[in-house]
TIRO-2110 file (N, C-alpha, C; in Angstrom, 1 decimal):
// TIRO-2110
89.6, 107.8, 149.2, N, 1, A
90.8, 108.1, 149.0, CA, 1, A
91.1, 109.5, 150.4, C, 1, A
92.2, 108.9, 150.6, N, 2, A
92.5, 109.7, 152.1, CA, 2, A
93.0, 111.0, 151.4, C, 2, A
93.0, 112.1, 152.2, N, 3, A
93.4, 113.5, 151.6, CA, 3, A
94.4, 113.8, 151.5, C, 3, A
95.3, 113.1, 151.8, N, 4, A
96.6, 113.0, 151.8, CA, 4, A
97.1, 112.2, 150.0, C, 4, A
96.7, 111.5, 149.8, N, 5, A
96.5, 110.5, 148.4, CA, 5, A
96.3, 111.3, 147.3, C, 5, A
94.6, 112.2, 148.0, N, 6, A
93.8, 113.2, 147.1, CA, 6, A
95.0, 114.0, 146.6, C, 6, A
95.5, 114.6, 147.5, N, 7, A
96.4, 116.1, 147.1, CA, 7, A
97.9, 115.4, 146.1, C, 7, A
98.2, 114.0, 146.2, N, 8, A
99.2, 113.7, 145.2, CA, 8, A
98.6, 113.2, 143.9, C, 8, A
97.7, 113.2, 144.1, N, 9, A
96.7, 112.4, 142.2, CA, 9, A
97.0, 113.3, 141.4, C, 9, A
97.0, 114.6, 141.3, N, 10, A
97.1, 115.3, 140.1, CA, 10, A
98.7, 115.3, 139.7, C, 10, A
99.5, 115.6, 140.7, N, 11, A
101.2, 115.6, 140.5, CA, 11, A
101.4, 114.3, 140.0, C, 11, A
100.4, 113.0, 140.5, N, 12, A
101.0, 112.0, 139.4, CA, 12, A
100.4, 111.4, 138.2, C, 12, A
99.5, 112.2, 137.8, N, 13, A
98.6, 111.9, 136.8, CA, 13, A
99.6, 111.9, 135.6, C, 13, A
100.3, 113.0, 135.1, N, 14, A
101.0, 113.5, 134.0, CA, 14, A
102.3, 112.0, 133.6, C, 14, A
102.6, 111.9, 134.6, N, 15, A
104.0, 110.8, 134.9, CA, 15, A
102.8, 109.2, 134.3, C, 15, A
101.9, 109.1, 134.6, N, 16, A
101.2, 107.9, 134.5, CA, 16, A
100.5, 108.0, 133.1, C, 16, A
100.2, 109.0, 132.4, N, 17, A
99.8, 109.2, 131.2, CA, 17, A
101.2, 108.8, 130.1, C, 17, A
102.0, 109.2, 130.6, N, 18, A
103.6, 109.5, 129.9, CA, 18, A
103.6, 108.1, 129.6, C, 18, A
103.4, 107.2, 131.2, N, 19, A
103.7, 105.4, 130.6, CA, 19, A
102.7, 105.3, 130.0, C, 19, A
101.7, 105.4, 129.8, N, 20, A
100.6, 105.1, 129.6, CA, 20, A
100.9, 104.8, 127.8, C, 20, A
101.1, 106.3, 127.4, N, 21, A
101.7, 106.5, 125.7, CA, 21, A
102.6, 105.8, 125.5, C, 21, A
103.8, 105.7, 126.4, N, 22, A
105.1, 105.1, 126.1, CA, 22, A
104.7, 103.5, 125.3, C, 22, A
104.2, 103.0, 126.7, N, 23, A
103.5, 101.6, 126.5, CA, 23, A
102.3, 101.2, 125.0, C, 23, A
102.0, 102.4, 124.9, N, 24, A
101.3, 102.2, 123.8, CA, 24, A
101.9, 102.0, 122.3, C, 24, A
102.9, 103.1, 122.3, N, 25, A
103.9, 103.5, 120.9, CA, 25, A
105.0, 101.9, 120.9, C, 25, A
105.1, 101.6, 122.3, N, 26, A
105.9, 100.2, 122.3, CA, 26, A
105.2, 98.9, 121.2, C, 26, A
103.7, 98.8, 121.8, N, 27, A
102.8, 98.2, 121.5, CA, 27, A
102.7, 98.6, 120.0, C, 27, A
102.3, 99.5, 119.3, N, 28, A
102.0, 99.8, 117.9, CA, 28, A
103.7, 99.6, 117.3, C, 28, A
104.6, 100.1, 117.4, N, 29, A
105.9, 99.4, 117.3, CA, 29, A
106.0, 98.0, 116.6, C, 29, A
105.3, 97.4, 117.9, N, 30, A
105.7, 95.9, 117.4, CA, 30, A
104.8, 95.1, 116.3, C, 30, A
103.9, 95.5, 116.5, N, 31, A
102.4, 95.3, 115.5, CA, 31, A
103.0, 95.9, 114.3, C, 31, A
103.8, 97.2, 114.2, N, 32, A
104.4, 97.5, 112.8, CA, 32, A
105.5, 96.6, 112.4, C, 32, A
106.3, 96.0, 113.2, N, 33, A
107.3, 94.8, 113.0, CA, 33, A
106.7, 93.7, 112.2, C, 33, A
105.4, 93.3, 112.8, N, 34, A
104.7, 92.2, 112.3, CA, 34, A
104.0, 92.3, 110.8, C, 34, A
104.1, 93.2, 110.3, N, 35, A
103.0, 93.3, 109.0, CA, 35, A
104.3, 93.1, 108.0, C, 35, A
103.1, 92.1, 107.3, N, 36, A
103.8, 91.5, 106.0, CA, 36, A
103.5, 92.5, 104.9, C, 36, A
104.3, 91.8, 103.8, N, 37, A
104.8, 93.1, 102.8, CA, 37, A
103.4, 93.8, 102.0, C, 37, A
102.5, 92.7, 101.8, N, 38, A
100.9, 93.3, 101.3, CA, 38, A
100.4, 94.9, 102.1, C, 38, A
100.5, 94.4, 103.4, N, 39, A
100.0, 95.6, 104.6, CA, 39, A
100.7, 96.7, 104.3, C, 39, A
102.4, 96.3, 104.7, N, 40, A
103.6, 97.7, 105.0, CA, 40, A
103.1, 98.4, 103.3, C, 40, A
103.1, 97.8, 102.2, N, 41, A
102.4, 98.1, 100.8, CA, 41, A
101.6, 99.2, 100.7, C, 41, A
100.2, 98.9, 101.3, N, 42, A
99.2, 99.2, 102.3, CA, 42, A
99.0, 100.9, 102.6, C, 42, A
100.0, 100.7, 103.3, N, 43, A
100.1, 102.1, 104.7, CA, 43, A
100.9, 102.8, 103.7, C, 43, A
102.1, 102.3, 102.3, N, 44, A
103.3, 103.0, 101.8, CA, 44, A
104.4, 103.5, 102.9, C, 44, A
104.7, 102.3, 103.6, N, 45, A
106.0, 101.8, 104.4, CA, 45, A
106.8, 101.2, 103.9, C, 45, A
107.7, 100.7, 103.3, N, 46, A
108.8, 100.3, 103.2, CA, 46, A
109.2, 99.3, 104.2, C, 46, A
109.9, 97.7, 103.9, N, 47, A
110.4, 96.8, 105.4, CA, 47, A
111.7, 98.0, 105.9, C, 47, A
112.1, 98.6, 105.4, N, 48, A
113.4, 98.9, 105.8, CA, 48, A
112.8, 100.3, 107.1, C, 48, A
112.0, 101.2, 106.7, N, 49, A
111.1, 101.9, 107.0, CA, 49, A
111.0, 101.5, 108.3, C, 49, A
109.9, 100.4, 108.5, N, 50, A
108.9, 99.8, 109.3, CA, 50, A
110.1, 99.3, 110.5, C, 50, A
111.4, 98.1, 110.0, N, 51, A
111.9, 98.1, 111.3, CA, 51, A
112.7, 99.2, 111.7, C, 51, A
113.1, 99.9, 111.1, N, 52, A
113.6, 101.2, 111.6, CA, 52, A
113.0, 101.8, 112.7, C, 52, A
111.8, 102.0, 112.3, N, 53, A
111.0, 102.5, 113.0, CA, 53, A
110.2, 101.6, 114.3, C, 53, A
110.3, 100.1, 114.2, N, 54, A
109.9, 99.0, 114.9, CA, 54, A
110.7, 99.2, 116.1, C, 54, A
112.3, 99.2, 115.9, N, 55, A
113.3, 99.2, 116.6, CA, 55, A
113.7, 100.2, 117.3, C, 55, A
112.9, 101.3, 117.4, N, 56, A
113.2, 102.5, 118.7, CA, 56, A
113.0, 102.0, 119.6, C, 56, A
113.6, 102.8, 120.4, N, 57, A
113.2, 102.9, 122.3, CA, 57, A
111.6, 103.5, 122.1, C, 57, A
111.2, 102.8, 123.3, N, 58, A
109.8, 103.5, 123.5, CA, 58, A
109.5, 104.9, 124.0, C, 58, A
111.0, 105.6, 124.6, N, 59, A
110.7, 107.0, 125.0, CA, 59, A
111.5, 107.7, 123.5, C, 59, A
111.5, 107.4, 122.5, N, 60, A
111.9, 108.0, 121.3, CA, 60, A
110.8, 108.2, 120.6, C, 60, A
110.1, 109.1, 120.9, N, 61, A
108.6, 109.3, 120.3, CA, 61, A
109.0, 110.9, 119.4, C, 61, A
107.8, 110.9, 118.8, N, 62, A
108.4, 111.9, 117.8, CA, 62, A
107.6, 113.3, 118.9, C, 62, A
108.6, 114.7, 118.5, N, 63, A
108.4, 115.9, 119.4, CA, 63, A
107.2, 116.1, 119.6, C, 63, A
106.2, 115.8, 118.4, N, 64, A
104.7, 116.8, 118.8, CA, 64, A
104.0, 115.7, 119.3, C, 64, A
104.2, 114.4, 119.9, N, 65, A
103.9, 113.7, 120.7, CA, 65, A
104.3, 113.9, 122.3, C, 65, A
105.2, 114.4, 121.8, N, 66, A
105.8, 115.0, 123.7, CA, 66, A
105.3, 116.0, 124.1, C, 66, A
104.6, 116.9, 123.4, N, 67, A
104.2, 118.4, 123.9, CA, 67, A
104.6, 119.0, 124.0, C, 67, A
END
């Protein structure tokens, strides 16, 4: 890696991690939407709550996740 790229790498890392976290959250919400009634009952989530969570935007993360 060139010296100029090495100097930029630390500045880019937080943005990249934020994007990775956002994509993971989006994937988890899609999976939540696909759960059947038995699986939702097992985790104690109603169909309405699962649907509401699944339709949230990827950047709409809980405050404690955003640091």
